[in-house]
Structure formats: structure tokens, C-alpha cells
KOLRO-756399 format. One line per field, with one value per residue: residue number from 1; residue in three letters; z, x, y of N, C-alpha, C, O in turn. Coordinates in steps of 0.001 Angstrom, whole numbers, always signed. Layout:
KOLRO-756399
resi	[NUM; ...]
resn	[ALA; ...]
n.c3	[Z; ...]
n.c1	[X; ...]
n.c2	[Y; ...]
ca.c3	[Z; ...]
ca.c1	[X; ...]
ca.c2	[Y; ...]
c.c3	[Z; ...]
c.c1	[X; ...]
c.c2	[Y; ...]
o.c3	[Z; ...]
o.c1	[X; ...]
o.c2	[Y; ...]
END
This chain:
KOLRO-756399
resi	[1; 2; 3; 4; 5; 6; 7; 8; 9; 10; 11; 12; 13; 14; 15; 16; 17; 18; 19; 20; 21; 22; 23; 24; 25; 26; 27; 28; 29; 30; 31; 32; 33; 34; 35; 36; 37; 38; 39; 40; 41; 42; 43; 44; 45; 46; 47; 48; 49; 50; 51; 52; 53; 54; 55; 56; 57; 58; 59; 60; 61; 62; 63; 64; 65; 66; 67; 68; 69; 70; 71; 72; 73]
resn	[MET; GLY; PRO; VAL; ARG; GLY; LYS; ARG; LEU; GLU; ALA; HIS; LEU; LEU; ARG; LEU; LEU; GLY; GLU; PRO; ARG; SER; LEU; ASP; GLU; LEU; HIS; ALA; LEU; LEU; LYS; PRO; PHE; TYR; PRO; SER; LEU; SER; LYS; ALA; SER; LEU; PHE; ALA; LEU; LEU; VAL; ARG; LEU; ARG; ARG; GLU; GLY; ARG; VAL; LEU; TYR; ARG; GLU; GLU; ARG; PHE; LEU; LEU; SER; GLY; GLU; GLU; GLU; GLY; GLN; ASP; ALA]
n.c3	[+12458; +13581; +11944; +12951; +14393; +12317; +10682; +12430; +12694; +10041; +9817; +11715; +10558; +8122; +9158; +10201; +7869; +6973; +6593; +4707; +5360; +6274; +6040; +8328; +10145; +10345; +11415; +13897; +15093; +15229; +16580; +19507; +19926; +18634; +19472; +18344; +15711; +12752; +10593; +8086; +7884; +8123; +5848; +3905; +4281; +3521; +821; -146; +271; -1459; -3929; -3997; -4450; -2442; -1079; -1703; -2936; -2715; -3256; -1316; +725; +2235; +1569; +1796; -902; -3197; -3408; -1065; +933; +886; +1897; +4492; +6394]
n.c1	[+4942; +1689; -1574; -3464; -1891; -279; -2126; -2854; -415; -138; -2347; -1607; +756; -213; -1681; +355; +1483; +238; +1645; +4648; +7285; +10491; +12084; +13627; +12477; +9856; +10412; +11515; +9288; +7470; +8756; +8605; +6020; +6043; +8272; +9828; +10033; +11776; +13854; +13983; +11678; +9714; +10270; +9672; +6895; +6150; +6905; +5120; +2689; +3145; +3170; +505; -594; -1179; +635; +3092; +6412; +8513; +11136; +12876; +11104; +8219; +4710; +1127; -878; -2928; -5496; -5721; -5696; -8244; -9772; -9030; -10504]
n.c2	[-27175; -26823; -26958; -25062; -23279; -22410; -21056; -19043; -17690; -16853; -15084; -13170; -12243; -11151; -9061; -7455; -6590; -4340; -2118; -1534; -3843; -5146; -8402; -8863; -7035; -8049; -10577; -9864; -8691; -10820; -12886; -12812; -13843; -16259; -18220; -20309; -19682; -19423; -17387; -18501; -20156; -18195; -16702; -18623; -18829; -16237; -16313; -18242; -16881; -14791; -16109; -16836; -14419; -12665; -11160; -8675; -7958; -5399; -3126; -4281; -4879; -6332; -6290; -5945; -7105; -5217; -6372; -7880; -5946; -4816; -6895; -7071; -5772]
ca.c3	[+12941; +13383; +11042; +13645; +14686; +11031; +10260; +13345; +12279; +8767; +10101; +12421; +9558; +7208; +9922; +10289; +6551; +6629; +6125; +4206; +6375; +5824; +6671; +9681; +10976; +10597; +12309; +15236; +15643; +15440; +17420; +20887; +19923; +18060; +19802; +17501; +14332; +12149; +9436; +6912; +7802; +7864; +4434; +3139; +4365; +2690; -580; -467; +179; -2682; -5048; -3958; -4808; -1247; -580; -2711; -2478; -3442; -2598; -166; +1773; +1952; +1875; +1309; -2253; -3183; -3181; +333; +1790; +951; +2668; +5853; +7296]
ca.c1	[+3948; +348; -2404; -4083; -815; +134; -3144; -2750; +788; -456; -3224; -794; +1670; -967; -2035; +1555; +1853; -526; +2676; +5796; +8272; +11538; +12069; +14175; +11470; +8776; +10913; +11649; +7947; +6765; +9541; +8086; +4784; +6356; +9699; +10562; +9970; +13063; +13715; +13774; +10272; +8960; +10483; +8901; +5491; +6007; +6987; +3836; +1680; +3431; +2690; -961; -992; -1656; +1728; +4005; +7771; +9003; +12193; +13363; +10085; +6990; +3505; -97; -1297; -4119; -6677; -5739; -5987; -9680; -10337; -8492; -11439]
ca.c2	[-26247; -27341; -26155; -23929; -22332; -21854; -20087; -17905; -16976; -16215; -13951; -12174; -11704; -10294; -7860; -6621; -6098; -3152; -1193; -2311; -4241; -6059; -9726; -8714; -6362; -9003; -11616; -9274; -8467; -12086; -13803; -12956; -14631; -17573; -18353; -21258; -19200; -19061; -16502; -19344; -20565; -16981; -16390; -19612; -18420; -15040; -16741; -18886; -15827; -14037; -16929; -16784; -13062; -11952; -10328; -8154; -7690; -4228; -2347; -5053; -4903; -7070; -5552; -6577; -6752; -4364; -7205; -8321; -4799; -4662; -7999; -7017; -5076]
c.c3	[+12601; +12508; +11710; +13925; +13401; +10527; +11137; +12985; +10983; +8986; +10779; +11431; +8614; +7889; +9991; +8952; +6068; +6186; +5682; +5308; +5767; +6543; +8112; +10631; +11339; +11591; +13744; +15887; +15992; +16431; +18863; +20974; +19444; +18265; +18896; +16030; +13836; +10977; +8179; +6783; +7568; +6387; +3546; +3145; +3486; +1201; -1000; -642; -1068; -3905; -5135; -4310; -3638; -702; -1770; -2094; -3343; -2605; -1281; +1002; +1291; +2335; +1309; -129; -2144; -2883; -1700; +1276; +1948; +1815; +4139; +6854; +8193]
c.c1	[+2577; -495; -3036; -3038; -343; -837; -3101; -1539; +523; -1327; -2454; +138; +947; -1381; -847; +1930; +950; +398; +3881; +6819; +9285; +11392; +12570; +13171; +10336; +9201; +11004; +10281; +7228; +7458; +9023; +6829; +4997; +7850; +10485; +10584; +11359; +12813; +13422; +12308; +9364; +9073; +9687; +7413; +5241; +6048; +5678; +2737; +1892; +2942; +1176; -1482; -1468; -635; +2586; +5379; +8305; +10038; +12640; +12392; +8867; +5809; +2305; -345; -2560; -5380; -6818; -6080; -7478; -10350; -9968; -9478; -12210]
c.c2	[-26803; -26418; -24929; -22864; -21657; -20807; -18840; -17040; -16214; -14974; -12821; -11472; -10748; -8988; -6902; -5994; -4968; -2025; -2022; -2591; -5203; -7408; -9628; -8054; -7313; -10073; -11093; -9063; -9767; -13023; -13912; -13831; -16066; -17828; -19304; -20840; -18808; -18121; -17311; -19758; -19351; -16601; -17352; -19263; -17200; -15379; -17400; -17849; -14968; -14805; -16925; -15389; -12233; -10967; -9890; -7955; -6557; -3509; -2980; -5080; -5688; -6187; -6291; -6182; -5910; -5146; -7553; -7172; -4598; -5712; -7929; -6413; -6012]
o.c3	[+11464; +12347; +11091; +13715; +13400; +9998; +10654; +12972; +10849; +8397; +10446; +11467; +8337; +7252; +9858; +8914; +4873; +5492; +6224; +6085; +4861; +7530; +9012; +11783; +12492; +12496; +14689; +17097; +16951; +17050; +19404; +21990; +19796; +17324; +18704; +15190; +14432; +10436; +7303; +5685; +6883; +5758; +2549; +2119; +2783; +409; -2095; -1585; -1661; -4818; -6230; -4451; -3832; +43; -2723; -879; -4542; -1405; -264; +2146; +105; +3301; +446; -531; -1092; -2175; -1154; +2318; +3033; +2407; +4953; +8061; +8997]
o.c1	[+2329; -174; -3128; -3283; -42; -419; -3285; -1625; +920; -1065; -2638; +286; +1442; -1421; -1011; +2621; +909; -20; +4114; +7175; +8967; +10664; +11999; +13035; +9908; +8447; +10623; +10136; +6458; +6805; +9003; +6603; +4240; +8628; +11686; +11104; +12028; +11709; +12690; +11752; +8348; +8084; +9098; +6745; +4233; +5308; +5179; +1949; +931; +2363; +618; -2690; -2100; -981; +2776; +5504; +8524; +9855; +12765; +12802; +8539; +5884; +2449; -57; -3199; -6256; -7921; -6695; -7939; -11396; -10537; -9278; -13027]
o.c2	[-27206; -25241; -23870; -21676; -20463; -19777; -17722; -15812; -15057; -13925; -11650; -10251; -9656; -7935; -5689; -4976; -4677; -1098; -3102; -1704; -5974; -7523; -10244; -8466; -7377; -10431; -11783; -9236; -9808; -13863; -15017; -14488; -16971; -17670; -19117; -21575; -17965; -18061; -16852; -19714; -19469; -16223; -16935; -19390; -17137; -14794; -17141; -17921; -14478; -14216; -17002; -15201; -11194; -10051; -10646; -7801; -6724; -3303; -2298; -5280; -5701; -5428; -7158; -5054; -5897; -4649; -7519; -7399; -4244; -5446; -8656; -6546; -5563]
END
């Protein structure tokens, strides 16, 4: 995945995480826009964002961290 496409996917993903969503839900929502997106690569992106403190994982769902919600405006 190219750097521009990766950043676009990341921005789209962060937008969707305004409410808690499971990996399956996120994959289903993003797949029409990114046909070659696999669950494994989506999960890897979510793990990276979690390590950066931008995403939380609670009760089997991913959501924006409190810091990221303020920056989303």
C-alpha cells in the first residue's frame, strides 16, 4: 500500500472510530473503498495506532482514545 493510500485509509479508519466498532464491522465498512484490504492488514494498522496511543481496545471493540477525539474536529 502506498503512503498516500495508507494515510487516507488511516484517516478514514479514525473517522469511523467515533463510535466503538469491532474488527469485523470496520472491515465490512472499509472493504468497499479498499477492495484489497485484508483483515490482517487492518488489524496491523489498528495495532500500530494503539501503540501510538490513538486507538483503544475495550470489550472486543476499537475506539478513539480521548486525546484523538479532541483532534478530530
